[in-house]
Structure formats: C-alpha cells, structure tokens
C-alpha positions as CSV (number, residue, x, y, z in Angstrom):
1,M,5.6,-21.3,13.9
2,K,3.9,-23.3,16.6
3,K,0.3,-24.3,15.7
4,L,-2.3,-25.4,18.2
5,F,-5.5,-25.2,16.2
6,N,-7.4,-26.6,13.3
7,I,-8.4,-24.0,10.8
8,S,-11.7,-23.9,9.0
9,Y,-12.3,-21.3,6.3
10,I,-15.4,-19.6,4.9
11,A,-15.6,-17.0,2.2
12,L,-14.5,-13.6,3.4
13,F,-15.4,-10.2,1.9
14,A,-13.8,-7.1,3.2
15,V,-16.2,-4.1,3.3
16,L,-14.6,-0.9,4.6
17,A,-15.6,2.7,3.9
18,L,-13.1,5.4,4.1
19,F,-14.8,8.6,5.3
20,S,-13.8,11.9,3.9
21,A,-12.4,14.5,6.3
22,C,-14.8,17.4,5.5
23,T,-18.5,16.9,5.2
24,E,-19.6,17.7,1.6
25,E,-22.0,20.5,1.5
26,N,-23.0,23.0,-1.2
27,E,-21.7,26.5,-1.6
28,Y,-23.1,29.7,-3.1
29,T,-21.5,33.0,-3.8
30,P,-23.8,36.0,-4.2
31,A,-21.6,37.5,-6.8
32,N,-22.1,34.6,-9.2
33,P,-25.2,32.5,-8.3
34,S,-24.9,30.4,-11.5
35,A,-21.4,29.3,-10.7
36,E,-20.9,25.6,-11.5
37,T,-17.7,25.3,-9.4
38,N,-17.0,25.7,-5.8
39,P,-16.0,29.3,-5.0
40,Y,-14.7,28.5,-1.5
41,K,-13.9,25.2,0.1
42,F,-11.7,23.4,2.6
43,E,-8.9,21.3,1.2
44,A,-10.3,17.9,0.3
45,S,-7.5,16.1,2.1
46,T,-8.2,17.7,5.5
47,P,-8.5,14.9,8.0
48,S,-11.5,14.7,10.3
49,N,-9.6,12.7,13.0
50,V,-6.6,14.7,14.1
51,I,-3.8,13.2,16.3
52,L,-1.7,15.7,18.1
53,A,1.6,15.4,19.9
54,L,1.7,16.5,23.5
55,T,3.7,19.6,22.6
56,D,1.5,20.7,19.7
57,S,0.0,24.2,20.2
58,V,-1.4,25.0,16.7
59,Y,-3.1,23.1,13.9
60,N,-3.4,24.6,10.4
61,V,-6.3,24.1,7.9
62,V,-6.1,25.1,4.3
63,V,-9.0,26.9,2.6
64,E,-9.2,27.1,-1.2
65,R,-10.9,29.4,-3.6
66,A,-11.7,29.4,-7.4
67,D,-11.0,33.1,-8.1
68,A,-7.6,34.3,-6.8
69,T,-7.7,37.7,-8.4
70,E,-8.4,40.0,-5.4
71,E,-7.8,40.0,-1.7
72,V,-10.9,38.5,0.0
73,T,-11.8,38.0,3.7
74,L,-14.1,35.0,4.1
75,P,-16.3,34.7,7.2
76,L,-16.4,31.4,9.1
77,V,-18.7,29.9,11.7
78,V,-17.0,28.1,14.6
79,K,-18.5,25.7,17.1
80,G,-17.2,23.1,19.6
81,D,-14.8,23.0,22.5
82,L,-13.9,26.6,22.4
83,D,-12.4,26.5,25.9
84,V,-9.6,24.5,24.3
85,F,-9.5,25.9,20.7
86,T,-9.1,29.5,19.6
87,V,-10.2,29.8,16.0
88,P,-10.5,33.0,13.9
89,T,-13.9,33.8,12.5
90,T,-12.5,34.9,9.2
91,V,-9.8,33.8,6.9
92,T,-8.1,36.2,4.4
93,F,-6.9,35.3,0.9
94,A,-4.1,37.6,-0.4
95,A,-4.5,38.9,-3.9
96,G,-3.2,36.3,-6.4
97,E,-3.3,33.5,-3.8
98,A,-5.7,30.6,-4.3
99,T,-5.3,29.2,-0.8
100,A,-5.3,30.6,2.7
101,E,-4.2,29.0,6.0
102,L,-6.5,29.0,9.0
103,Q,-4.5,28.6,12.2
104,I,-6.3,26.8,15.1
105,A,-4.6,27.6,18.5
106,I,-4.6,24.8,21.1
107,A,-4.6,25.6,24.8
108,P,-2.1,24.0,27.1
109,S,-5.1,22.8,29.2
110,M,-6.0,20.2,26.5
111,E,-5.7,16.8,28.2
112,A,-4.0,13.8,26.7
113,F,-6.1,10.8,25.6
114,K,-9.4,12.7,25.6
115,N,-11.4,13.6,22.6
116,Y,-12.2,17.2,21.8
117,Y,-14.6,18.4,19.0
118,L,-14.6,21.3,16.6
119,E,-16.8,22.4,13.7
120,V,-15.6,25.0,11.3
121,S,-17.8,26.0,8.4
122,I,-17.9,28.7,5.7
123,D,-20.6,31.3,6.2
124,E,-23.8,30.1,4.5
125,K,-23.9,33.4,2.5
126,F,-21.0,31.9,0.5
127,V,-22.5,28.5,0.2
128,N,-24.5,27.3,-2.8
129,P,-26.9,24.5,-1.6
130,Y,-27.3,23.2,-5.1
131,L,-23.8,22.2,-5.8
132,P,-23.1,18.6,-4.6
133,D,-19.2,18.7,-4.6
134,N,-18.4,21.4,-2.0
135,N,-16.4,20.9,1.2
136,S,-17.9,23.8,3.2
137,V,-17.9,22.2,6.6
138,C,-15.2,20.5,8.6
139,L,-16.0,18.4,11.6
140,F,-12.9,17.6,13.7
141,T,-12.1,15.2,16.5
142,F,-8.8,16.1,18.1
143,L,-6.8,13.7,20.3
144,K,-3.5,14.3,22.0
145,E,-1.3,11.2,22.7
146,D,2.3,10.3,23.3
147,Y,2.4,7.1,21.2
148,A,5.7,7.0,19.3
149,P,7.4,4.3,17.0
150,F,8.9,1.4,19.0
151,A,9.7,-1.2,16.3
152,V,9.1,-2.0,12.7
153,G,8.5,-5.5,11.4
154,K,6.3,-7.9,9.5
155,Y,2.8,-8.5,10.7
156,T,1.3,-11.8,9.4
157,A,-2.5,-12.3,10.0
158,W,-3.4,-15.9,9.5
159,L,-6.7,-14.9,8.0
160,F,-6.0,-11.6,6.3
161,G,-2.4,-11.9,4.9
162,A,0.9,-10.1,5.7
163,W,2.2,-6.5,5.6
164,N,4.9,-4.2,7.0
165,A,3.7,-2.8,10.3
166,L,4.7,-0.3,13.0
167,L,4.5,-1.1,16.7
168,E,4.1,2.0,18.8
169,Y,4.6,2.6,22.5
170,S,3.0,5.1,24.9
171,P,5.1,5.9,28.1
172,M,2.0,7.6,29.7
173,L,-0.1,4.5,29.3
174,D,2.7,1.9,29.3
175,L,1.0,0.3,26.3
176,Y,2.2,-1.0,23.0
177,R,-0.1,-0.5,20.0
178,F,-0.8,-1.7,16.5
179,K,-2.9,1.2,15.2
180,D,-5.8,0.0,13.0
181,C,-4.2,-3.4,13.2
182,W,-6.1,-5.3,10.5
183,V,-8.2,-2.5,9.0
184,K,-9.9,-0.3,11.6
185,G,-9.5,-0.7,15.4
186,D,-6.4,-0.5,17.5
187,V,-4.8,-3.5,19.2
188,T,-2.9,-2.8,22.4
189,F,-1.0,-4.9,24.9
190,R,1.3,-4.5,27.9
191,I,4.6,-6.2,28.6
192,T,4.3,-7.9,31.9
193,D,7.9,-9.4,32.1
194,P,10.6,-7.3,30.4
195,E,13.1,-10.3,30.5
196,T,10.9,-12.8,28.7
197,M,8.7,-10.2,26.9
198,A,5.6,-11.9,28.2
199,F,2.6,-9.8,27.5
200,E,-1.1,-9.4,28.1
201,M,-3.7,-7.9,25.8
202,T,-5.7,-5.0,27.1
203,A,-9.1,-6.3,25.8
204,A,-10.6,-9.8,25.3
205,S,-11.6,-9.1,21.7
206,F,-11.0,-6.5,19.0
207,P,-12.9,-5.4,15.9
208,T,-11.0,-6.3,12.7
209,G,-12.6,-3.8,10.5
210,Y,-13.8,-6.6,8.1
211,D,-17.4,-7.6,7.5
212,Y,-18.2,-11.2,6.4
213,Q,-21.4,-9.7,5.0
214,P,-23.2,-6.4,5.7
215,G,-24.1,-6.3,9.3
216,A,-21.8,-9.2,10.2
217,P,-18.4,-7.9,11.3
218,V,-15.5,-10.2,12.0
219,V,-14.2,-10.0,15.6
220,A,-10.8,-11.3,16.9
221,N,-11.3,-13.0,20.2
222,V,-8.1,-13.3,22.2
223,L,-6.9,-16.8,23.3
224,A,-4.7,-15.3,26.0
225,K,-3.1,-18.5,27.4
226,Y,-1.4,-19.2,24.0
227,N,0.2,-15.8,23.5
228,Y,4.0,-15.7,23.8
229,F,7.2,-14.1,22.5
230,D,9.9,-16.1,20.7
231,A,13.3,-14.5,21.6
232,E,15.1,-16.5,18.9
233,T,13.1,-15.1,16.0
234,N,12.2,-11.8,17.8
235,T,8.5,-12.6,17.1
236,F,5.3,-12.0,19.0
237,Y,2.6,-14.7,18.7
238,F,-1.0,-13.5,19.2
239,A,-3.6,-16.3,19.4
240,Y,-7.0,-15.4,18.0
241,Q,-10.3,-16.9,17.3
242,M,-11.8,-15.1,14.3
243,F,-15.5,-15.0,15.0
244,V,-18.7,-13.5,13.4
245,P,-21.1,-12.8,16.3
246,A,-24.0,-12.0,14.1
247,L,-23.9,-15.5,12.6
248,N,-22.7,-17.3,15.7
249,G,-19.9,-18.8,13.7
250,G,-16.3,-18.2,12.6
251,F,-13.2,-19.0,10.7
252,G,-11.3,-21.0,13.3
253,E,-8.3,-20.3,15.5
254,D,-4.6,-19.7,14.9
255,F,-1.8,-17.3,15.5
256,D,-1.1,-13.8,14.1
257,T,2.6,-12.9,14.4
258,F,4.7,-9.8,14.4
259,Q,8.4,-10.3,13.7
260,I,10.6,-7.3,14.7
261,L,13.1,-6.6,11.8
C-alpha cells in the first residue's frame, strides 16, 4: 500500500445506539386490565427504515397477540403519506393464529430516492399505558432505490479495522455506495474514467458513526487528490483525515482500501 502520511493516534471509543423499529408504548385490553403481558403488539423485528425496490408494490407487517383462541379483528390508527400508502384500518387474527399480517399497498406514484412516512398504531382502547414493554406503534420511513450489488471485497479502514464489505451501484444516480460504511452513514463515489477507474467522492466529508466521546463525533475528511485505483491488485484507495470537529483535533491521515475479491 502506498502511504503518504504520518499517523498519530488518540484513544477511540465507539458509541453507537441501534434504534428499535417500533416505538415502545404500553398496551391495555379492556377484557383483562390486570394483564402483565402484551395482548397485541407489532413484531419486535419490524424495521423503522424500509428500503424498497423500484418494483415493490406491497410491504407486509406482522402483528402478534398473546391469546390465539378466537378470531379477533383489531382496530388500527393510520397516519402519514396516505396518497402513496393504502393501509387497512383493521387486522384480523384467525382462530388459533397468534400472528396476523398487515399488508401495506404502495402506489406506483411513489418516487425513487424520496422519503415517505407512515405511522401505524394499535387503537388506544387495546393499549395498556402501564406496561413498559409493548410495541403498539410503528413509525416508518420508506425509501425506494435502485442500488444493487456491484462487487464484494475486503474493506480495510486504517483507524477502525477490516471487514468483508459490499459495494453497490445505482444506475439511476450513476453512483457507487458503501452503505453505512464504517458504522452509520453512506459513502458514495462516481467513476470518472472507466478505463483507469479514476473516481471522485460525492461529498467532501462523511460521518463515520463513531464518537470519540459524547458529543464529539469522528468525521472522515476526503483528501481527494490522493485517491486512486490500483488495477494490479483490484483495489480502491480512499485518502481520509479522521477528524473530531468538536475538539478541533484528530487521528491523522492515511488510506482506507477496498479490494475487490
């Protein structure tokens, strides 16, 4: 690897919170006000940020219940971009079934690379506000995009380590992407010369998703003139200064690399 920089290190602590898909609220069932478990809830693994393909026309959400004895129709409250989404205001559990599927219809008018919002909640009559472990509301952000896998390889970050990574490509945007490259925050670039694979980054700096300390995030500043592609090793070289703006200091400068395997 070609090195152009002196490296200075300071202690690094990664602080990243993963947010649950459904906001946790409390639920109550009039039939059993002393219930200690959640009578109805959205599946805990339901994502809050939903990425759709350009051809997707439906999205399904799973609702769960504690008592699967009888058929039950559960009322729902729906808010958001209802010109794009069609959502039933009830979901029905068949007798003997502990889960039911809520189908969200997506209109063809939904634009690519534009965020849309939707809130689906269980009717408050079936929500117990005193239970802390209920998933009674789901807040969704939907995004349609055409990014698809382009290459797999090994990404080596000079400050953060190495891992297997996926490089994606969007024909609509003519952009390559490392989604949530280090921790959180996409890194994108455009090939400017297909013969040499010369490229340019789409932004001058990127959030890494790491905090040096609370309130002091680490930012990757692009050193564009040093970026290049090595055809012999099939490797992209990305030159970065890792910087902490809140402290007006950083870790030094060097290359991240992505070798296509």
